[in-house]
N, C-alpha and C positions, 0 to 999 in steps of 0.2 A: 645086734643091729649093724647093718652094713654101713661102712663109712663112705663119705663123699670123696670123689676123685679130686685131687688138688688141681686148681686152675693154673694155667701158665702165668708166671709173674710178669713177663714182659708186656703182655697185652692187657692183663687185669680185666678181662671181659667176662661177663656172666654168660653162661651157656643158655641160649634161648631156644625153645622148641615149642611146637604146637601152633594153634590157629592165631594166637596173639603175638607171633614172632615179630612182626613189623612194628607193632606198638611197643613191645618190650625193647626192641633195639632203639627205637626213638627215645624212650625214657632213659636208656643207658647213655645215648649220645648227648642228650640234653643235660646230663649230670656234669659234663665237662664245661669249663668256663669259656671255651672257644667254639662252642657249637653254633657257629654263625648261620649255617645253612638251615639247620633244623629249627633254630629259633625264628628265623625269617619266615619260614613256611608257617609255623604256628602263629606268628604275628599277623599274617594276612588273614588267616581264618578267624583269629580273635577279633580283628578289626571289623570283619563282617558281622560277627555275633554282636559286638558292641553297637555297630551301626543300626541293626534291627531294633535293639532295645531303645536307643536314643530316639529314633524315628517314632517309635511307639509312645515314648514319653512326651515328645513334642506334640504329637497328634492329640493326646489326652489333654494337655495343658492349653493348647491353642484352640481346640474345637468345642470344649465342654460348654462354656458360656455362650458361644455362638449358636450351637445346636439347641441350647435352652431358650434362645430368643432374647437374652438379656442384652447382648451387644452384637454389633455387626462385624467387630474386629476384636481379637483377643487382647489387644493393647489399649483399647479405647475406653478405659475406666472413666475418663472425663465426661463421657456421655451419660453415665449413670446418674439417677437422682441422688440427692445428698443422703436420703435415708438408706439407699443401697450401699453407698460408699462407706457409711458407718456400720451398717448391720452385717455386711458380707465379711469383712475381716474378723469381726467379733465371733460370728458363727463358725468361720473356718478355724480360728484359734481354739475355740472350745472343742470342736470335733477332733482336731489333731491332738490336743492335749489329753482328751479322754482316751484316744486310741493309744497313745504312748504311755499314759498312766497305767493302763491295765496290761500292757505288755511286760515281758520279763525285763529285768534291769539290763541284762546283756544285749537284748534286742533294741534298746533305745539308742544305742551309740550309732550315729549316722554322720555323714558329711565327709569332706576331705580330711579333716583331722582324724576321723576313725580309720580312713585308708592308711594314713601315715603311721598311726599307732599299730595297726595290724602288720605293716611292713616291718616295723621296728621289733615287734615281739612275737609275731606269728608267721614270719616268712611270707607274708602276703596271702595267707589263707583267709578268705573273706566268707563270713557266714551268710547263708541265703536269707535268713529271717531279717537281718538288718537291712539287706538290700530291698526286700519287699516293703519294710517300714519306710525306708527312704523314698521309694518310688511313690507309694500311696501318699505319705505325709507331705513330700515335696510337691506333688501334683495338687493336693488340696490347698497348700499354702499359696502356690502361684495362682491357681484358679480364683481363690478368694481375695486376691489383690494385696497380699502382704508384701512389704517392702523387702523382697528377696529376689535372688536370681535363680535361673535354672542350672547354672554351671555347677554349683555344689551338689545338687541331686544327681546330675548326669555324671559327674566325676565319680561319685560313690557307686552308682548303678553300673557305670561302664567298667570301673575297676573290678567290681564284684562279678559282673558277667564274664569277664576274661578270666578271673581267678577261678570261678566255679567251673568254667570250661576246662581249665587245666586240672582242677581237682577231679572232674569227671573222667578225664583221661589218665588220672593218677600219675601226673608228671612230677618230677622231683621239685623240691621247694625252691631251689635256686632259679629254675625257669619260671616258677610262679611269680617271683619278684618282677621279672621282665614282663610277664603277662599283665600284671597290675599296671605297670607303666604303659603298656600297649592300650589297656582299657582307658586310662586317663587321657592319653593323647588322642585316641579315637573319639572319646566323648567331647573334649574341648573342640577338636577339629570339626566334628559333625554339628556341634551346637552353634559355633561362630562361623563355620565355613572357612576356617583358618588353619590348615593342616600344619604349617610350620610353627605357628604359635602353640599349637597343641603338643607338638613334639618337644619344643623347648620348655614348655610348662611342666610336662611330665618329668623331664630330666632335671630341671632346675629347682622345682618346688617340691616334687614328691620323692624322687629317687635321690636327689641332691648329689648326683654324680654324672659324669659324661664318660662313656666308654663306647668303643667301636661296636662291640658285640651287642651293647644295649641300644645303640642308635638305629641299626638296620631294622630290627623287628618293630621298633616303635614307629619309625618312619612308615614302614609298610602298613602297619595297623592304622595310622592316621590317614594314609592314602585310601585304603579300602573302606574305612568308615565314612570318610568324606565323599567318596564316589557313590556309596549307597545313599547317603543323605541327599546328594545332588540329584539323584534319580527322582526323589520325591519333592524336594523343595527348590531345585534349580541351583545354579552356580552363584547367585548373588549372595554377598555377605549379609551379616545381621542387619546392617543399615548402609545406605548408599552415601558415600562421601562426595560432595560436589568438588568442582575444580578448586584447587588450592593455589593461593599466591605464595611463591617461594619466599622463605625468610631471608632477610639480608643480615649483614653483620651488625647493623644498627638494632636489629630485633633481639640480639643475644642477651644484652643486659636485662631486658624485660622478661625474656624467657627464663632467665635464672631467677628473677623475682617470682615468676609463676611457679617454678619448681619449689622454691622455699615456702610459698603460701600453701601449695597443695600438699607439701610434706607435712606442714602443721595440721592440715585437715586429715591426712592419713593417720598421723599419730593420734589425733583425737578419736578417730574411728576405731583403731586397734585398741587403745586404752579403754575407751568407753565400753566396747563389746566385751573385753576380757573382764573388766571390773564388775559389770552388770551380771555376767555369767557366774562369777564367783559369789557375789553377794545375794543372788536370788536362788541359789541351789537348795536352800533349806525350805523353800516354798513348794507346795504341791505343783506338779508339772502342769496340770490342766489350768490352774490359776495363772501361772506364768504365761502360757501361750494365749490365754484369753485376754490378759492384760496387754500383751503385745499387739493383739488384734485391735483392741479398743484404742490404744495409742495411735496405731496406724490409721484407724478410721478418723480420729480427731485431726491428725495431720492432713488427711485427705480432704477434710472440710475446707481447709484453707488452701491447699494445693493438691488437687486430684492427681497431679503428675507423679506423686510419690508412690502411688499404688502400682503393683505389678512389676514387670521387668523394666519398664521405662525406656525401651528402645525407641518408641515413638517420640518421646521427649528428646532423646539424643538426636534423632533425625531432624526434628524441628530446630534444635540448637545449631546443628550443622548448616541448616538452610538459613540461619539468621532470622528466624521468625519469632524468637522470644527475646523480650527486652531485658535490660540490665537488672532492674529490680526483681523481675520474675525469676531470673536465673539465680540470683542470690538467695531468694526465698526457697526455691526448689532445692538448691544445694544443701542449705542448712536443715530444712525439714526432711529431706531424704537421708541426711546423716542421722538425725534424731530417730526417725522411724526405723532405719536399718539397724542401728545400735539396739533399739528395743527388740526387734524381731530376732536378731542374732544372739543377743545377750540373754534373752528370756527363753531360748530353746526351740524356736520354730525351725523345722527341718528344711530350710531353704538355703539357697546359695548366698555367699557373701561377695562374690566377684562381680556379678551383674550390677549391683548397686554402686560398686567402685566406678564402673563405666559411666553411669549416670552422674554421680557426684563429680567425677573428673571432667566430664564434658561441660556440665553447667558451670562449675567453678572456672575452668579454663576459658569458656566462652565469655563469662563475666569479666575476667581479667583482660581478655583480648579487647573488649569494648572499652574498659578503663584505659588501657594502654594507648589505644587510638585516640581517645579524647585528650590524654595528657601529651601525647607525641604523635600528631597526625602524620608524621613522616615515616612511621613504621610501615615496612613493606608487606609483612604478612597479614592476612585477613584474620578476623576473629574465628573463622572456621578452623584455621590451622591451630590457633591457640586452644580451641576446644579439643582437638585431637591430642595436642601436647598435654592437656590436662588429664585426658584418659590415660596416656602413657605414664605420666608422673604419679597419678593416684594408684595405678596397678603396681608400678615398680616399687613405690614406697610401702604400700600395704602388704604386698606379697614378698617384698625384698627380692624380686626376681626381675632385674632390669632387662635381661635379654628377652624374656617372654613378653614383657611390655612393649619393647621396641619391635619385636616381630609381629605383635598384634596390630600395631598401627601401620606397619609396613604392608601387611596383607590387606588391611581394611582400606588403605588409601591407594595401594598399587604404585606408590612413588618412593623411590629410594632416597630422594632428597629430603624426606622427613626425618631421616635417621640422625643427621647432625643436630638440628634443633631438638629432636627427641632426646638425644643424649644430654644436651645442655639443660633439659628440663628434668629428666629422670634422676640423674646423679645428685643434684642438689636436694631433690625431694627425698631420695633415699638417705642421704647424709643427715638431713634434718630429723627424719623419723627415727633413725637408728642411733646416731651419735648425740644429737641434741636432746631427744626425748627418751632414748634408751629402749625403744620398742622392738620387740621381736616380730618376725613375720606373723600375720594374724592367726594362721592356723596353729603355729607353734606356740604363740602366746596363749591361745585358748587351752591347748593341751597342758601347758605348764600350770595354768591356773587351776586345772583339774587334778594336779598332782602327778602328771605324766611328764617327766623330764626328757623331752624328745631331743636327742642329739645325733649328729652324724659322726660315726666312728669309721674312719677310712680302713682300718685293719679289719673290723667286723664286716664292712662292706666287701672287702677283698675275699674274706672267707666265705661269705654268703653267695658269691658268684659261682662256686663249685659245689657239686653234690658229692656225697660220700661214695657213690658208685664209681666215680672217676678216680678215687684215690685208695679205696679199700684193697686189701690183700685177699685174693681168692684162693690162695694155696693153703687149704686146710683139709683135714680129715676128721670124720666123726666116728667115734668108737663108743659102744656101750660100756659103761664101767664094769659090768659083769661079764664081758666077753672073755673067751679063753685067750691064752697067750698068743696062739697062732693068729688070731684076728688082729691083735695089737701089732705083731710083727708085720702082717700084711699091710696095715695102715701106714706104718713107719717106712716101709719099703718104697712107698710112693714119694718119699722125701717132702712131706708137707712142712710149711713154716709154722703151722699151728695144729695142735691136737685138741679137739673138743670132746669132752667126756659127757655122754648122754646118760641121764638117769631117768629111765622111762620116756616120757614125752617132752622132756625139757633138757637143756644143756646145764649141767651142774658145775662144770669146771673147764677152765682154759689152761692149756699147758704148752710150753715150748718143748718140742720133742728133743732138742739138743740137750736139755737139762736132765733127761732121763737116763740114769745109769742102768736101771733094770725096769723094763716096762711093766713087770708084774707088781711093782710097788708104786705105780704112778698115782693111783687114786688116794694113797695114804702117805705119800712122801712129803707132803707139805709144799709141793711144787706148784699147786694150783694158784692161778692169778685171779684177783678180783676183776670183774668186768661190768660195764654198763651196756644197756641195750640201746642201740641207735637205729632209728628208722632208715630204711632204704631210701626214703624220699628226702631225708635231712640234708642240709647243707653242711659244709665243713665247720662253719661257725656254730650251728646248732649242735653238731657232734662234740665240738670242743667244750661248749657250755655243759653238755650232758656228762662228759668225762670229769669236768671240774666239780659238778654237783655230786657225782658218785665217788669222787676222790680216787680215781683210778686212771692209769694211762692207756687202758685197753677198752675197746668197745666192740660188741658183736653187732654187725649190721644185719638186721632182720627185716623181712618183708611184712611181718606182722608186728603185734605189740608184745610178743613174748619170744624167748629164746628156745624155739622148738627146732628139732633137727631138720625138718623139711623146709623151714623158713629162714635159716641162716644163709646169708649171701656172701659174707666176708668178714674180715677183721680189720679194724681201723685203730691205729696207734696215734698217740699225741705227737710223736716225732714225725709221722707222715703228714699230719696237718701242719705242723710248724715248717716242715720242709716245703710244702706246697706254697705257704705264704712267703717264705724266703725266696723261693724260685721266682714267683710272680712279682714280688716286690722289686 
């Protein structure tokens, strides 16, 4: 068997040839942690892919009942007869439950928590079956009026669309992580028409890190997804915010009170959803989702506003057209219905209900504040927006994303100061006083998935093995004559790979060979692990640890075949990369 020519150590580049040369070079460049230009280009395309999917999801959820003649507006559940308000969520819960009940266990995992879990354990490789289940199940849940949002489904579907796009191109896993963030940012941006909030949410909630190389493609993905969405839906945000009266210093104490109150509401939301999810997991899935639909329907008999996304309710709250008593009832019943839907396993979003609860609770506190202190400068409208920020910031524990959301929704920078005065107390109450994790992390931990952010692991996962592997190797068949061994060693390789038929049987350091004729039997062979060419340095390190060896063969396939070996990676190379970048 002829041996491979050693690759130059300085460049460590794979020799590319053939019609796939451009794509192969792109994959190799993306393996580097600083592939800013290549990642940015991929981010733009991924954003367009995500934008198409999100527009399709919105069309399905917003037009189904309208085309069926049940409503003249997708949000107008209040116009339905009480029989429909009760029967529709029950039927939807049963349909979704049966669909998920008969699906495989692996395909049932959906939502932002699933995205975060795949980032933590599978380098962002999202399965297409779960995405399909999320798209269909989320659409049914929203159309049938369950107390869920569309942001959860679009986050999953957006992340999966970007990830599957990267998998289709066979990109390295380190770039798939960035593509998932691109999908999340594009989904949030296209859903709310808030590109900045989408970017911050992706970095603060999903990736849990801020890097320059990560920011650029994520921003471009949000821009391209939002642009496509605006071609269909226009440039208006999810709801129109009327003119706001600026908050004065006299408002700050009551704003802090608002933050504390909403923080308690957020803690109840997170704790209730997590505990119900834990305690109901032994029940059949179809029974859980049907019960969630029935409870939603019962809540809707008293307050139809709890059904669906609830953005029309937010709009009326901002316009001051809902009284104090109604706001309190809607906030409490929305809390109960959303806990039931989220905790019992309906595949809808948990962020949209935060907006409704925050707006109604904030609006109610604004009315109370003005009745107690008529001298307050800010209008109840501003308090409603501050309630939204406080609820999102405390439930997600993502204060920057919450502040960026209200900044983009209002278009006024002066909301940031009172926003910070509301968000931070809410966050402190939920986390310090009640000990609550971010809602998605809380649900994952309740299911036995201890989701943590490891800075060292994140550092390793930014770089692919193709950027660090040693390509100076030669392959020799173990039965080759001495002349062939001498020829391979004459090229001065760093590694000598011994082939036994169609597989690599041994890895040797040529310098350790005193006599090439005894190489196969001299005990110089080193144990090795097989590392995928698409793997990150973090995945490679974990593979070496599992195999208890310091050496890995980087292969384009799943076996160490002579034609599929691309290089050799050592533990010391991985540690050196971390040390250098740290």
